[in-house]
DOTOR-725026 format. One record per residue (C-alpha): z, x, y. Coordinates in Angstrom, 2 decimals. Layout:
N
[[Z X Y]] ...
# end
This chain:
521
[[4.41 -26.36 23.26]] [[4.57 -28.86 19.83]] [[7.68 -31.39 19.43]] [[9.47 -31.04 16.56]] [[7.96 -34.34 15.11]] [[4.99 -32.70 14.74]] [[6.45 -29.51 13.15]] [[8.38 -31.60 10.48]] [[4.64 -32.52 9.78]] [[3.15 -29.10 8.82]] [[3.28 -26.84 5.18]] [[2.70 -23.23 6.51]] [[1.61 -20.55 5.06]] [[3.91 -17.32 5.36]] [[1.99 -13.48 6.34]] [[5.50 -11.19 5.50]] [[4.36 -7.71 6.08]] [[6.24 -4.44 6.90]] [[5.56 -1.30 8.15]] [[7.31 0.81 5.32]] [[9.70 -0.46 2.45]] [[10.63 3.63 1.26]] [[12.69 1.33 -2.04]] [[9.82 -0.08 -3.61]] [[11.11 -3.39 -3.26]] [[10.26 -5.08 -0.28]] [[13.70 -6.07 1.17]] [[11.74 -6.66 4.65]] [[10.10 -8.68 3.35]] [[12.39 -11.47 1.41]] [[14.23 -11.10 4.30]] [[12.00 -12.67 6.41]] [[10.84 -14.73 4.33]] [[14.87 -16.22 4.30]] [[15.25 -17.19 8.33]] [[11.66 -18.28 7.70]] [[13.26 -20.92 5.21]] [[15.81 -21.44 6.99]] [[13.55 -22.40 10.09]] [[11.88 -25.12 7.79]] [[15.43 -26.46 6.78]] [[16.09 -26.22 10.63]] [[12.82 -27.80 12.26]] [[11.93 -30.11 8.97]] [[8.37 -27.86 8.14]] [[7.68 -26.26 4.95]] [[6.30 -22.91 3.58]] [[3.34 -22.60 1.65]] [[5.02 -21.61 -2.02]] [[2.65 -18.96 -2.15]] [[2.45 -15.77 0.82]] [[0.71 -13.25 1.94]] [[2.53 -9.48 2.06]] [[2.00 -6.34 3.07]] [[3.14 -3.35 3.17]] [[1.25 -1.38 5.66]] [[1.15 -0.68 10.06]] [[-0.66 -2.61 11.21]] [[-1.97 -0.33 14.13]] [[-5.28 1.16 14.59]] [[-4.27 4.75 13.85]] [[-2.78 2.85 9.82]] [[-4.99 4.72 7.57]] [[-4.40 2.00 4.43]] [[-5.70 -1.32 4.50]] [[-3.71 -4.40 4.34]] [[-5.12 -6.25 1.65]] [[-3.37 -9.36 1.12]] [[-3.92 -9.56 5.35]] [[-8.10 -9.37 4.03]] [[-7.62 -11.77 1.48]] [[-5.29 -14.62 4.20]] [[-8.79 -14.17 6.68]] [[-10.89 -14.32 3.69]] [[-9.20 -17.57 2.74]] [[-9.61 -19.04 5.85]] [[-13.10 -18.55 6.35]] [[-13.95 -20.70 2.18]] [[-11.12 -22.94 3.42]] [[-8.84 -21.99 0.67]] [[-5.74 -21.19 3.00]] [[-4.58 -24.65 1.77]] [[-1.74 -25.19 4.63]] [[-1.61 -26.92 7.98]] [[-0.42 -23.54 9.81]] [[0.58 -19.65 9.53]] [[4.00 -18.63 10.14]] [[5.48 -14.67 11.23]] [[8.79 -13.40 11.15]] [[7.20 -11.89 15.10]] [[3.55 -11.49 16.96]] [[3.11 -7.87 15.75]] [[3.80 -8.41 11.96]] [[0.02 -10.12 11.84]] [[-1.64 -7.25 13.67]] [[-0.58 -4.62 16.67]] [[-4.77 -4.46 17.08]] [[-6.20 -7.00 20.01]] [[-9.10 -7.62 18.38]] [[-8.11 -8.26 15.18]] [[-5.30 -10.87 16.30]] [[-8.10 -12.02 18.73]] [[-10.57 -12.46 15.62]] [[-7.05 -14.95 13.59]] [[-6.49 -16.99 16.81]] [[-10.26 -18.31 17.08]] [[-10.33 -18.36 13.42]] [[-6.89 -21.27 13.63]] [[-7.72 -23.00 16.83]] [[-11.15 -23.65 15.39]] [[-9.45 -25.35 12.09]] [[-6.44 -26.86 14.44]] [[-4.14 -24.27 12.41]] [[-1.45 -23.52 14.24]] [[1.27 -20.60 14.25]] [[4.87 -20.53 13.17]] [[6.85 -17.52 15.30]] [[10.58 -17.58 14.04]] [[11.54 -14.37 16.57]] [[10.19 -17.07 19.05]] [[11.43 -20.40 17.71]] [[8.18 -22.06 18.25]] [[5.03 -23.37 16.50]] [[1.94 -22.11 18.92]] [[-0.17 -24.81 19.46]] [[-3.73 -23.12 19.75]] [[-5.92 -26.28 21.00]] [[-3.57 -24.98 24.19]] [[-4.68 -22.76 25.97]] [[-1.58 -21.68 27.48]] [[-0.42 -20.82 23.96]] [[-3.83 -19.35 22.43]] [[-2.80 -16.92 25.67]] [[0.84 -16.60 25.51]] [[-0.29 -15.02 21.51]] [[-3.21 -13.05 23.24]] [[-0.06 -11.15 25.18]] [[2.09 -10.41 22.27]] [[-0.86 -8.47 20.78]] [[-1.05 -6.78 23.87]] [[1.76 -5.29 24.30]] [[2.45 -4.62 20.28]] [[-0.61 -2.35 20.67]] [[0.95 -1.05 23.22]] [[3.75 -0.23 22.25]] [[1.85 1.07 18.87]] [[0.26 3.52 20.91]] [[3.38 5.05 22.32]] [[4.70 5.28 19.50]] [[2.02 6.82 18.22]] [[1.90 9.77 21.01]] [[5.25 10.15 21.20]] [[5.13 10.74 17.69]] [[1.39 13.66 17.93]] [[3.74 15.47 21.25]] [[6.66 16.14 18.69]] [[4.07 17.05 16.31]] [[2.77 19.71 18.01]] [[5.97 20.25 19.84]] [[7.19 21.35 16.16]] [[4.21 23.28 14.77]] [[4.11 25.26 18.11]] [[7.71 26.46 16.63]] [[6.16 26.67 13.59]] [[9.07 24.09 12.43]] [[8.32 22.35 8.72]] [[6.60 18.99 8.37]] [[5.67 15.96 6.62]] [[6.17 16.10 2.63]] [[7.73 19.35 0.43]] [[5.26 21.52 -0.95]] [[5.39 21.51 -4.85]] [[8.41 24.51 -5.21]] [[9.32 24.13 -2.33]] [[13.56 22.16 -1.42]] [[15.34 21.48 1.29]] [[18.55 22.64 2.03]] [[20.99 20.53 4.85]] [[24.61 21.01 6.06]] [[27.38 19.98 4.02]] [[28.79 18.68 6.46]] [[26.79 17.51 9.50]] [[23.42 16.32 6.95]] [[21.55 18.42 9.31]] [[18.39 20.38 8.18]] [[19.11 23.79 7.32]] [[16.04 25.41 5.96]] [[13.56 25.69 2.80]] [[13.29 26.98 0.33]] [[12.20 27.61 -2.79]] [[13.13 26.41 -6.04]] [[12.67 30.15 -8.45]] [[11.81 28.38 -11.93]] [[8.80 25.88 -9.95]] [[7.74 29.05 -8.24]] [[6.69 31.04 -10.99]] [[4.24 27.85 -11.74]] [[2.76 28.26 -8.13]] [[2.94 32.17 -8.99]] [[1.44 31.96 -12.29]] [[-1.51 29.78 -10.12]] [[-2.54 32.49 -8.13]] [[-2.90 34.73 -10.44]] [[-4.61 32.91 -12.85]] [[-7.46 32.32 -10.89]] [[-7.36 35.84 -8.73]] [[-7.97 37.66 -12.47]] [[-11.44 35.57 -12.82]] [[-9.81 32.03 -15.43]] [[-10.35 28.77 -14.33]] [[-8.17 25.58 -12.86]] [[-9.25 23.59 -16.20]] [[-7.74 26.16 -18.79]] [[-5.20 26.38 -16.53]] [[-4.77 22.31 -16.62]] [[-5.47 22.77 -20.43]] [[-2.42 25.71 -20.23]] [[0.46 23.63 -18.05]] [[0.13 20.10 -20.36]] [[1.11 21.83 -23.19]] [[3.19 24.14 -21.74]] [[4.51 21.01 -20.18]] [[5.02 21.50 -16.63]] [[4.65 18.43 -14.55]] [[4.28 17.57 -10.93]] [[6.09 16.13 -8.50]] [[6.20 12.97 -9.71]] [[6.26 13.46 -13.23]] [[2.94 13.58 -14.69]] [[0.47 16.48 -16.03]] [[-0.79 18.20 -13.22]] [[-4.95 18.03 -12.91]] [[-7.19 20.56 -12.05]] [[-7.95 18.58 -8.44]] [[-4.07 18.85 -7.86]] [[-3.41 22.54 -8.95]] [[-6.81 22.66 -6.53]] [[-5.22 21.27 -3.73]] [[-1.50 23.35 -4.75]] [[-3.69 27.01 -4.26]] [[-5.19 25.97 -0.31]] [[-1.55 25.42 0.64]] [[-0.77 27.61 3.79]] [[2.50 27.14 3.03]] [[2.61 29.54 0.51]] [[2.63 32.60 2.18]] [[4.73 30.84 5.01]] [[2.39 29.41 7.40]] [[2.40 26.11 8.97]] [[-0.93 24.12 9.86]] [[-1.43 21.47 12.34]] [[-4.57 19.74 13.17]] [[-4.64 18.06 16.51]] [[-4.26 14.73 16.52]] [[-5.71 14.18 12.81]] [[-4.14 13.76 9.16]] [[-7.18 16.16 7.55]] [[-7.09 18.90 5.09]] [[-7.16 22.22 7.17]] [[-10.47 23.62 5.20]] [[-11.82 20.31 5.72]] [[-10.99 20.29 9.88]] [[-12.99 20.91 12.33]] [[-11.52 25.13 13.17]] [[-11.31 24.54 16.72]] [[-8.98 21.65 15.78]] [[-6.89 24.01 13.04]] [[-3.41 26.08 14.22]] [[-1.95 27.88 12.24]] [[1.55 29.57 12.81]] [[3.41 31.58 11.01]] [[6.16 28.55 9.73]] [[10.59 29.46 9.76]] [[10.90 29.75 6.08]] [[10.27 32.46 3.88]] [[6.83 32.86 1.94]] [[6.78 31.92 -1.57]] [[3.75 34.96 -2.43]] [[5.74 38.14 -1.31]] [[4.78 41.94 -1.43]] [[8.00 44.18 -1.62]] [[8.24 44.50 1.59]] [[8.92 40.74 1.71]] [[6.57 39.89 3.69]] [[3.60 37.17 2.74]] [[1.08 38.56 0.06]] [[-1.79 36.85 2.34]] [[-4.93 39.51 0.41]] [[-3.93 37.58 -2.97]] [[-4.38 34.17 -0.68]] [[-7.43 35.01 0.56]] [[-8.80 36.38 -2.27]] [[-8.01 33.21 -4.21]] [[-8.86 30.71 -1.11]] [[-13.10 33.05 -1.53]] [[-13.19 32.46 -5.54]] [[-12.13 28.51 -4.94]] [[-15.12 27.85 -1.97]] [[-17.51 30.37 -3.56]] [[-20.01 27.92 -4.00]] [[-21.65 29.58 -7.43]] [[-18.70 27.70 -9.20]] [[-19.98 24.73 -9.54]] [[-20.91 25.46 -13.08]] [[-22.58 21.76 -13.77]] [[-25.33 19.41 -12.22]] [[-24.31 15.30 -11.40]] [[-24.08 14.55 -15.22]] [[-22.58 17.76 -15.76]] [[-24.42 20.65 -17.99]] [[-22.35 22.76 -19.93]] [[-24.16 25.56 -20.94]] [[-24.73 29.08 -20.80]] [[-27.47 30.02 -19.14]] [[-28.97 26.93 -18.05]] [[-29.56 27.18 -14.27]] [[-29.05 31.05 -14.08]] [[-31.69 31.81 -16.63]] [[-35.62 31.46 -14.98]] [[-39.14 30.85 -15.53]] [[-41.64 33.86 -15.57]] [[-44.40 31.01 -15.18]] [[-43.17 29.20 -12.06]] [[-40.16 30.98 -11.00]] [[-38.62 27.61 -11.08]] [[-34.45 27.69 -12.93]] [[-34.49 26.02 -16.44]] [[-32.02 24.01 -17.71]] [[-30.35 22.98 -20.82]] [[-32.48 19.47 -22.50]] [[-33.56 17.82 -25.68]] [[-37.01 18.12 -27.61]] [[-37.23 16.21 -31.34]] [[-33.15 15.77 -31.11]] [[-32.81 19.44 -31.08]] [[-31.27 21.47 -27.76]] [[-33.57 23.30 -25.47]] [[-33.47 25.24 -22.69]] [[-36.56 23.77 -20.35]] [[-38.23 24.79 -17.03]] [[-37.14 21.76 -14.63]] [[-39.75 22.10 -12.29]] [[-43.18 21.75 -14.32]] [[-41.57 22.47 -18.15]] [[-44.23 25.17 -18.01]] [[-41.85 26.58 -21.19]] [[-39.41 25.81 -23.56]] [[-37.49 27.43 -26.14]] [[-34.23 26.78 -28.52]] [[-31.33 26.55 -26.92]] [[-28.95 28.02 -29.83]] [[-31.08 30.95 -30.55]] [[-31.49 31.95 -26.69]] [[-27.48 31.29 -26.10]] [[-27.24 34.27 -28.57]] [[-29.59 36.68 -27.93]] [[-27.61 36.20 -24.49]] [[-24.61 36.75 -25.83]] [[-25.40 39.99 -27.62]] [[-27.36 41.52 -24.27]] [[-23.43 41.04 -22.53]] [[-21.83 42.56 -24.96]] [[-24.23 45.84 -25.56]] [[-24.79 45.86 -21.57]] [[-20.35 46.03 -21.06]] [[-20.12 48.56 -24.33]] [[-22.21 51.41 -22.17]] [[-20.48 53.57 -20.89]] [[-22.42 53.94 -17.92]] [[-21.94 50.29 -17.05]] [[-18.49 50.06 -17.22]] [[-17.94 53.03 -15.08]] [[-19.91 51.53 -12.55]] [[-18.29 48.31 -12.10]] [[-15.02 47.84 -9.77]] [[-12.11 47.76 -11.58]] [[-10.36 46.84 -8.15]] [[-8.81 44.80 -7.28]] [[-8.18 46.17 -3.43]] [[-12.14 46.03 -1.97]] [[-13.74 48.75 -1.23]] [[-14.05 50.29 2.19]] [[-17.71 49.39 1.88]] [[-17.11 45.93 -0.08]] [[-14.25 44.62 2.71]] [[-17.20 46.09 5.77]] [[-20.23 43.47 4.34]] [[-17.48 40.73 4.18]] [[-16.52 41.06 7.23]] [[-20.03 40.70 8.45]] [[-20.64 37.44 6.37]] [[-17.54 36.27 7.94]] [[-18.59 37.12 11.57]] [[-22.01 35.59 10.59]] [[-20.95 32.81 9.14]] [[-18.05 32.29 12.15]] [[-21.28 32.69 14.49]] [[-22.82 29.53 12.31]] [[-19.93 26.86 12.62]] [[-19.61 28.18 16.56]] [[-23.27 26.79 17.01]] [[-22.89 23.57 14.48]] [[-19.60 23.04 15.97]] [[-21.30 23.02 19.94]] [[-23.51 20.81 18.47]] [[-21.57 18.35 17.56]] [[-19.73 18.47 20.69]] [[-23.06 18.63 23.06]] [[-22.46 21.43 24.37]] [[-26.04 22.70 22.53]] [[-28.82 20.26 22.13]] [[-30.75 19.91 18.90]] [[-33.78 21.45 19.48]] [[-32.03 25.26 20.31]] [[-29.74 24.71 17.65]] [[-33.30 24.04 14.97]] [[-34.82 27.35 17.10]] [[-31.97 29.39 16.05]] [[-30.63 28.06 12.52]] [[-33.02 29.79 10.50]] [[-32.76 33.10 11.65]] [[-28.86 32.84 11.78]] [[-28.97 30.84 7.68]] [[-31.47 34.48 7.04]] [[-28.91 36.46 7.80]] [[-25.80 34.71 5.94]] [[-27.80 35.12 3.35]] [[-28.12 38.84 3.51]] [[-24.96 39.58 3.92]] [[-24.08 36.62 1.26]] [[-26.63 38.75 -1.07]] [[-24.81 42.91 0.18]] [[-21.08 41.33 -0.83]] [[-22.11 40.07 -4.29]] [[-24.18 43.22 -5.39]] [[-20.73 45.31 -4.59]] [[-18.10 42.47 -5.66]] [[-17.32 43.03 -9.21]] [[-16.14 39.17 -9.66]] [[-12.75 38.60 -10.48]] [[-13.75 36.82 -14.30]] [[-15.35 39.80 -15.13]] [[-12.87 42.19 -14.03]] [[-10.53 40.06 -16.65]] [[-12.96 40.07 -19.18]] [[-12.84 44.18 -18.72]] [[-9.24 44.74 -19.34]] [[-8.79 48.30 -21.77]] [[-8.11 48.27 -25.76]] [[-9.89 44.32 -26.08]] [[-12.87 43.68 -28.05]] [[-15.37 42.15 -26.15]] [[-16.74 39.80 -28.74]] [[-13.07 39.30 -29.12]] [[-12.72 38.39 -25.48]] [[-16.06 36.66 -25.25]] [[-15.17 34.33 -27.84]] [[-11.51 32.98 -26.16]] [[-13.45 32.15 -22.57]] [[-14.33 28.63 -21.61]] [[-17.77 27.91 -20.79]] [[-16.82 28.45 -16.73]] [[-15.64 32.35 -17.10]] [[-18.78 32.50 -19.70]] [[-21.23 31.58 -17.28]] [[-20.07 33.74 -13.83]] [[-20.06 36.94 -17.10]] [[-23.41 35.67 -17.48]] [[-25.09 35.00 -13.63]] [[-23.31 38.69 -13.50]] [[-24.70 40.60 -15.36]] [[-28.51 39.15 -15.41]] [[-28.57 39.03 -11.68]] [[-31.10 41.29 -10.13]] [[-28.98 44.09 -9.17]] [[-27.27 44.11 -13.00]] [[-29.76 43.87 -16.04]] [[-32.08 41.72 -14.97]] [[-33.26 38.44 -14.11]] [[-33.54 36.55 -17.72]] [[-37.13 35.14 -17.71]] [[-38.51 32.89 -20.34]] [[-41.76 33.49 -20.75]] [[-44.46 30.88 -22.86]] [[-45.22 32.20 -26.39]] [[-47.63 35.35 -26.40]] [[-49.81 33.26 -29.40]] [[-50.23 29.58 -28.79]] [[-48.63 27.68 -31.29]] [[-46.13 30.18 -32.98]] [[-43.19 30.47 -32.29]] [[-41.42 34.33 -31.61]] [[-39.32 36.05 -31.47]] [[-36.70 34.85 -28.65]] [[-36.54 38.40 -27.27]] [[-40.87 38.51 -27.08]] [[-39.70 35.63 -24.94]] [[-37.84 37.15 -22.48]] [[-38.35 39.60 -19.62]] [[-35.76 40.57 -17.18]] [[-36.48 41.28 -13.51]] [[-34.63 44.35 -11.75]] [[-34.10 45.48 -7.74]] [[-36.52 47.77 -8.43]] [[-39.49 46.55 -10.51]] [[-40.22 42.59 -10.78]] [[-40.49 42.54 -14.55]] [[-39.11 45.04 -16.57]] [[-39.29 44.49 -19.94]] [[-36.24 44.96 -22.85]] [[-35.42 48.53 -24.03]] [[-37.09 48.62 -27.62]] [[-39.51 45.98 -27.78]] [[-41.46 46.10 -30.14]] [[-45.23 47.12 -29.39]] [[-46.56 43.50 -31.68]] [[-44.79 40.49 -30.01]] [[-45.91 38.48 -33.28]] [[-43.60 37.34 -35.94]] [[-43.23 32.78 -36.78]] [[-39.67 32.99 -37.12]] 
# end
């Protein structure tokens, strides 16, 4: 052990840490600093004016990095530590990870720096094997206690989940009711005003409207989230994935992760001990609404941008009639055009093509036979419900295969042999569902008694693209396929450069097309 004379000759730099400080005022680090100042006054050492401070766990279960601990290590490596040793309130303030603590001890010992620990009332001389062992033993004890605490919490959470008990932060619109006498939690319920916003969000997406338009509406209406900021579309999406709104409690064993990102085998869903917010007339949870919204949110066709953010009416929807590749937006001589992405086979003006596509959509929805053929009901038909069940069964089988391979219960060779067939079945099942389902965007677009052109003007880019993808599909009007100009070196009317590929025939001319396609625009 170092003598009092040796301690009195040192300047020590403190590392102050508290696992959690709800007030944000760092009271515990300040108290640690005060205790170390008292130690210095009694023992004769001085404290460096700039201590390192962190708020957060030091265990292996921590999710948040301790930025100032990392800075302290960098300063030791670079020689910018600027003190004769380290001062801690207790050993576990440094680290609860044995490996991390051992590395820190080695670095301090190599630089002949000591460690003062307030709770031990002593300076550890790291040139002595006994002192190094004492600190390493303290690290082992700290990690052991941290592990026991974590295991207790996991068991407690699992037991609470099995009972359907609430846990974690309150969902938006959720409030806690406490017994005024005992202060114990009685139940969780819903704030009426905020609950109306949640219901609005679910109905908004169910009607086919985009999250971006809801974000703008709520911003204009002054709607704020739990911390007083305007909602973003990402936050609204998170809200819509929350199963607490249908009265369900989700538990992912041993993990802190969103339920939809976890391995399905690790997810447990239990009826919660609170009333659902989304309810039917009989008071039961409106799972049909919740499931429809999940289908919409997980629909890959909702991704309407590629990387940099294409925001064009029929980009990635129209096809090149030469090579069968997709058409994307670009510019030629400063003017917006659509061009074959794969080989540049065809190029056509964007403005005139968009106008033509819009006219076709209006014409399509104005036809009585097409309007009557659409599924206007929110509820699935029996045929569609059967197709969706088949799709879910095949997808569940595929996810199970991936899970088995991930757990080494299926060899990569077996997976590679089975996967192509399963993916083909999955694609065919998805095609059946798409054929039978009228997207929510289209149902909303076809509200009775309103002008179709006016609704098209009001739609945002996501809604427009969803409608375009629906109309220009092989089962409807046909694929929007752009051909080369029939007269090389001449521009011709756009209607003479578009064909429609349908299921019943590879290529179909647009009805009413002129026999002679020549005409300079």
